[in-house]
C-alpha positions as CSV (number, residue, x, y, z in Angstrom):
1,M,23.3,-50.3,8.0
2,A,25.2,-47.0,9.1
3,T,23.2,-43.6,9.7
4,S,24.7,-40.6,8.5
5,I,24.4,-37.6,10.9
6,F,25.3,-33.9,9.8
7,F,25.7,-30.3,11.6
8,T,25.4,-27.5,9.5
9,E,24.9,-24.0,9.3
10,S,21.5,-22.6,6.9
11,K,24.1,-20.9,4.6
12,D,26.5,-23.9,4.4
13,F,23.8,-26.2,3.5
14,K,24.1,-26.4,-0.4
15,L,27.3,-28.3,0.5
16,I,25.4,-31.7,1.2
17,K,22.4,-31.2,-0.6
18,D,23.1,-33.3,-3.3
19,R,25.1,-35.9,-1.1
20,I,21.9,-36.2,1.0
21,L,19.2,-36.8,-1.7
22,N,21.8,-39.5,-3.6
23,Q,22.6,-42.1,-1.0
24,E,20.8,-44.9,0.0
25,E,21.8,-44.3,3.9
26,D,19.8,-42.8,6.5
27,Y,20.7,-39.6,7.1
28,L,20.0,-36.8,9.9
29,V,20.8,-32.9,9.7
30,Y,20.9,-30.6,12.4
31,V,20.5,-27.1,11.0
32,Y,21.6,-24.1,12.8
33,A,19.4,-21.3,11.4
34,D,19.0,-17.1,12.8
35,T,15.8,-16.6,13.0
36,T,16.5,-12.9,13.0
37,N,18.0,-12.9,9.7
38,V,16.2,-12.0,7.0
39,R,18.1,-12.8,4.1
40,I,17.6,-17.1,4.6
41,P,17.5,-18.3,0.9
42,K,14.2,-18.8,-0.9
43,D,15.4,-22.2,-2.9
44,L,16.4,-23.4,0.6
45,I,13.0,-22.8,2.1
46,M,11.2,-24.2,-1.0
47,Q,13.4,-27.4,-1.0
48,L,12.6,-28.0,2.5
49,P,9.8,-30.6,2.1
50,K,12.0,-32.9,0.3
51,Y,13.8,-34.2,3.6
52,G,10.8,-34.6,5.6
53,N,11.4,-34.9,9.0
54,N,15.2,-35.4,8.8
55,L,16.0,-32.0,8.9
56,I,16.0,-31.0,12.6
57,W,15.9,-26.4,12.9
58,I,17.9,-25.2,15.8
59,D,17.6,-21.3,16.6
60,T,20.9,-19.5,16.9
61,A,19.9,-15.9,17.3
62,D,21.6,-15.5,20.5
63,M,24.5,-18.4,19.9
64,D,27.9,-17.4,18.8
65,A,30.3,-20.2,17.5
66,A,31.6,-21.2,20.8
67,D,27.7,-22.0,21.8
68,L,27.5,-24.4,18.3
69,S,31.0,-26.2,19.2
70,H,29.1,-27.0,22.7
71,H,25.8,-28.1,21.1
72,I,27.3,-30.2,18.8
73,V,29.6,-31.9,21.3
74,L,27.1,-32.6,23.5
75,T,24.6,-34.0,20.8
76,I,27.2,-36.3,19.7
77,G,27.5,-37.6,23.2
78,T,23.9,-38.4,23.3
79,L,24.3,-40.1,20.0
80,V,27.0,-42.2,20.5
81,N,25.8,-45.8,20.6
82,P,28.3,-48.9,19.9
83,E,25.4,-51.3,19.0
84,E,24.5,-48.8,16.0
85,E,27.1,-47.8,13.3
86,I,26.8,-43.7,13.2
87,D,28.9,-41.5,10.9
88,F,29.3,-37.8,12.2
89,Y,29.9,-34.9,9.5
90,I,30.5,-31.4,10.2
91,V,30.1,-29.1,7.8
92,S,31.3,-25.6,7.2
93,K,32.7,-23.2,4.9
94,S,34.8,-21.4,7.8
95,S,37.6,-22.7,10.2
96,K,35.7,-21.8,13.0
97,L,34.6,-25.8,14.0
98,E,38.0,-27.6,12.7
99,K,38.9,-27.2,16.8
100,T,35.4,-29.2,17.4
101,T,36.6,-32.1,14.8
102,I,39.9,-32.0,16.4
103,F,38.5,-32.4,19.6
104,L,36.1,-35.3,18.9
105,R,39.1,-37.2,17.5
106,N,40.8,-37.1,20.5
107,Q,37.9,-38.6,22.4
108,G,37.7,-41.7,19.9
109,I,34.7,-40.5,18.1
110,P,35.5,-40.4,14.0
111,V,34.1,-36.9,12.5
112,E,34.9,-35.8,8.9
113,M,35.0,-32.0,8.3
114,I,33.2,-31.3,4.8
115,S,34.5,-27.8,3.7
116,P,34.5,-26.4,-0.1
117,E,38.4,-27.6,-0.4
118,S,37.5,-31.1,0.4
119,D,34.8,-31.4,-2.0
120,K,36.8,-29.5,-5.1
121,P,40.5,-31.2,-6.1
122,K,42.9,-28.5,-5.6
123,A,44.4,-27.1,-8.7
124,A,48.2,-27.4,-9.3
125,K,50.1,-24.1,-7.8
126,T,52.3,-22.8,-10.2
127,K,55.6,-20.7,-9.3
128,G,55.3,-17.4,-9.3
129,T,57.6,-15.3,-11.6
130,G,57.3,-12.5,-8.8
131,R,56.1,-9.7,-11.7
132,R,52.3,-9.0,-12.1
133,G,50.2,-9.2,-15.2
134,R,49.8,-11.8,-18.2
135,P,52.9,-14.4,-18.6
136,K,54.8,-14.1,-21.6
137,K,54.4,-15.8,-25.1
138,A,57.1,-18.9,-25.0
139,V,58.9,-17.7,-28.1
140,A,59.0,-20.5,-30.7
141,E,62.1,-22.5,-31.6
142,G,64.6,-21.7,-33.8
143,T,63.8,-18.0,-33.8
144,P,66.7,-16.2,-32.3
145,A,65.4,-13.6,-29.6
146,V,67.0,-10.1,-30.0
147,K,67.7,-8.1,-26.6
148,T,67.2,-4.3,-27.3
149,G,67.6,-1.5,-24.4
150,K,64.5,-0.1,-25.7
151,R,60.7,-0.5,-24.7
152,G,58.1,-1.3,-26.9
153,R,57.9,-3.3,-30.7
154,P,61.1,-3.6,-32.5
155,K,61.1,-1.6,-35.6
156,K,60.8,-3.1,-39.0
157,E,63.9,-3.6,-41.1
158,K,63.5,-1.8,-44.9
159,P,64.3,-4.0,-47.7
160,V,67.8,-2.8,-49.3
161,A,67.0,-1.9,-52.9
162,E,69.5,-3.3,-55.4
163,N,72.0,-1.2,-57.5
164,V,71.4,1.6,-55.1
165,E,74.4,4.5,-54.9
166,A,75.5,5.4,-51.7
167,T,74.0,8.1,-50.3
168,V,76.6,11.2,-49.2
169,K,76.4,12.0,-46.0
170,S,75.9,16.2,-45.3
171,G,75.9,17.9,-41.9
172,K,72.6,18.8,-42.3
173,R,69.8,17.3,-40.8
174,G,66.6,16.2,-42.4
175,R,65.6,14.0,-45.0
176,P,68.0,13.7,-47.9
177,K,67.2,15.7,-51.0
178,K,66.2,13.9,-54.4
179,A,68.4,13.5,-57.0
180,Q,67.6,15.8,-60.1
181,A,67.6,13.6,-63.3
182,E,67.2,16.9,-65.9
183,P,68.6,20.5,-65.4
184,V,66.0,22.7,-64.2
185,A,65.1,25.6,-66.1
186,E,66.1,29.3,-64.8
187,V,63.2,30.3,-62.9
188,V,62.4,34.4,-63.7
189,E,61.7,36.2,-60.9
190,A,58.3,38.0,-60.7
191,P,58.1,41.7,-59.9
192,K,57.7,42.3,-56.2
193,K,54.5,43.2,-55.0
194,K,53.6,46.4,-53.0
195,R,52.4,45.9,-48.8
196,G,48.5,47.2,-48.7
197,R,45.5,47.7,-50.2
198,P,45.4,47.9,-54.2
199,A,44.5,51.4,-55.4
200,K,41.1,51.7,-56.9
201,V,40.8,52.5,-60.2
202,Q,38.8,56.0,-60.6
203,E,36.5,55.7,-63.7
204,V,35.1,58.5,-65.4
205,A,31.7,59.5,-64.0
206,E,30.4,60.4,-67.6
207,A,31.2,56.4,-68.7
208,V,28.7,55.5,-65.5
209,A,24.9,55.5,-66.9
210,P,22.9,57.5,-64.5
211,E,19.9,54.0,-64.4
212,Q,23.0,52.2,-63.0
213,K,23.0,53.9,-60.2
214,K,21.5,52.5,-57.0
215,A,18.5,54.0,-55.5
216,P,18.7,55.6,-51.9
217,K,17.1,53.0,-49.5
218,K,13.8,54.2,-47.4
219,K,13.9,54.3,-43.6
220,A,11.5,51.4,-42.9
221,E,8.1,52.7,-41.0
222,K,7.4,52.3,-37.4
223,P,4.0,50.5,-36.8
224,A,1.3,52.5,-35.1
225,K,0.8,52.6,-31.2
226,K,-1.7,50.3,-29.9
227,E,-4.5,52.3,-28.0
228,K,-4.8,51.0,-24.3
229,K,-8.1,49.9,-23.5
230,A,-10.6,51.3,-21.0
231,K,-10.5,49.5,-17.7
232,K,-13.5,47.7,-16.9
233,V,-15.0,49.0,-14.0
234,K,-16.4,46.8,-11.3
235,V,-20.5,47.2,-10.9
236,V,-21.3,46.3,-7.1
237,K,-24.6,44.4,-7.2
238,E,-27.0,45.1,-4.2
239,S,-28.3,42.4,-2.4
240,K,-32.1,41.6,-2.0
241,P,-33.7,42.3,1.3
242,R,-34.7,39.0,3.2
243,K,-38.2,38.4,4.0
244,E,-38.8,39.1,7.5
245,R,-39.7,35.7,9.1
246,V,-42.8,35.2,10.7
247,D,-43.7,33.0,13.4
248,K,-46.7,30.9,13.1
249,E,-49.2,31.1,16.3
250,I,-50.8,28.1,17.8
251,T,-54.5,28.9,18.0
252,P,-56.8,27.2,20.4
253,E,-58.3,25.0,18.0
254,M,-54.6,23.8,16.9
255,V,-54.5,22.5,20.4
256,Q,-58.1,21.3,20.7
257,E,-57.9,19.0,17.6
258,K,-54.7,17.4,19.0
259,L,-56.3,16.9,22.4
260,N,-59.1,14.8,20.6
261,L,-56.6,12.5,19.2
262,F,-55.3,11.4,22.5
263,T,-58.8,10.8,24.4
264,S,-57.8,10.1,28.4
265,S,-59.9,9.9,31.8
266,D,-56.7,10.8,33.7
267,T,-56.6,14.5,34.5
268,N,-52.9,14.9,34.8
269,L,-52.3,13.6,31.4
270,S,-54.7,16.0,29.7
271,T,-53.2,18.7,31.6
272,V,-49.6,18.1,30.4
273,L,-51.0,17.2,27.0
274,S,-52.9,20.7,26.7
275,K,-49.8,22.7,28.1
276,L,-47.1,20.9,25.6
277,F,-49.4,21.0,22.6
278,A,-49.7,25.1,23.3
279,L,-46.2,25.1,22.9
280,K,-44.1,25.0,19.8
281,K,-41.5,22.4,19.7
282,V,-38.8,24.5,20.1
283,A,-40.2,25.7,23.2
284,R,-40.3,22.2,24.8
285,P,-38.5,20.4,27.2
286,K,-35.4,18.8,25.0
287,F,-34.0,16.2,27.8
288,E,-35.9,13.7,30.2
289,N,-35.3,15.6,33.4
290,K,-36.0,18.8,32.3
291,L,-39.4,16.9,30.8
292,I,-40.4,15.5,34.1
293,D,-39.8,18.6,36.3
294,F,-42.1,20.4,33.8
295,I,-44.9,17.7,34.6
296,K,-44.1,18.3,38.2
297,R,-44.4,22.0,38.0
298,E,-47.6,21.9,36.2
299,T,-49.6,18.6,37.8
300,L,-47.8,19.4,41.4
301,E,-47.4,16.1,41.8
302,D,-44.3,14.1,43.1
303,D,-41.4,12.1,41.1
304,T,-43.2,9.0,40.8
305,V,-46.4,10.7,39.3
306,A,-44.2,12.7,37.2
307,E,-42.4,9.4,35.7
308,G,-45.6,7.7,35.3
309,I,-46.9,10.4,33.0
310,F,-43.4,10.4,31.3
311,T,-43.7,6.7,30.4
312,Q,-47.6,7.3,29.1
313,L,-46.6,9.8,27.2
314,Q,-44.1,7.2,25.4
315,E,-46.7,4.6,25.3
316,M,-49.0,6.7,23.1
317,Q,-45.7,7.7,20.6
318,I,-46.1,11.4,21.8
319,L,-42.5,11.1,22.2
320,E,-39.6,9.2,22.2
321,A,-36.3,9.2,24.8
322,G,-33.3,7.5,23.6
323,G,-30.9,9.9,22.3
324,P,-27.6,10.9,23.7
325,N,-27.9,12.0,27.7
326,G,-31.9,11.3,27.7
327,R,-32.6,13.9,24.8
328,V,-36.6,13.9,23.8
329,L,-37.7,13.5,20.2
330,Y,-41.4,14.7,20.0
331,K,-43.4,12.9,17.3
332,D,-46.6,14.9,17.3
C-alpha cells in the first residue's frame, strides 16, 4: 500500500481536502502556516480534528519561498525509502514551487504538482476578433444582409398605398400640403384691434346706487403695549451666630473614678494613669515613641521601664498601638 505525502500552504489546503478524505491509502500532510497571519480561515481550523496526527504544522513566520523549497527537498530526501512506495505531491496555487518539482524529478524522485489548472479541465480557447464587447448575433440563412454606411437600426419601409397619385415636387421644404377636396369659402377679415388696454366705459354717476358703494376700510387698531414687570429684589439673609464651643473640664473626681477601675500596686503605672486621665484625648501623645518619652518624663525612669509600662497599658486594654507609623488609640 502506497503512502501519499503532500506539501502545501494553509491557504492552498482546500485543493487536496476532498482528495485526502476520499482516498483509502495512508497519507501525511505538511502544512506551512504563518503564525503571524491573523486571517487563517476558521472553517479550516474547525475541520482539523478530522485528520488527526496526519497533519504536521510548520511555522513559516520567518521563511520565504526559497526556505520552503529547501525544507521540501530535505524532507523528501529523508523519506525516500526503496522498500516502501511513496507518492509525493506539491500543492500550490502559485508557480513559485515549480522549480522545486523540476529539481526533484531530475534527481529521479517522482513528484506531482497539484494546482487549480491541473484539477479543472481547461476551457477551449476561441479565436478573438480583436473587438471588444458582445459577439454579434448570427444572421439567419436566407435573409440578405444589407450594408449601409449609417450606424444604428435600419429604417422601417413604409407600405406603398395603391392608386396613390404621384406627388408633385416643389422647391419648398417641409411636408407637402394636403389636397383640398372642396373649394374653401372666402374668409371675411375681422377689423384690426388697436394696441393697448381697452378704454373704460364711463358710467353715469346717478345710475350707481349709493348702497352699492364700498365703505372705506377702517385701520386696524394696534394692541396695547404690555407693561414691564418690576424686577425682584434679592433679600440677603443674615447668617445665625454660631454657638461658642465650651471645652469640657476634667475634674479630679472624674480622674479618681477612672483610677478606681484600674487598680495596680505599681506606683509608676499609677502615676502614668493619673497623668493620662487628667489630660484630654486630644492632648495625649499620639504615637508610641511620644508616649514612651512621656512615661520617662513623668516617672524619671529609663527606656526599658518605660517600654514595660507601655506594654502593661496595652494588656489592661487602655490603649492600642498598631496604626500607621505606630499610632496610638486610647480606649478609655
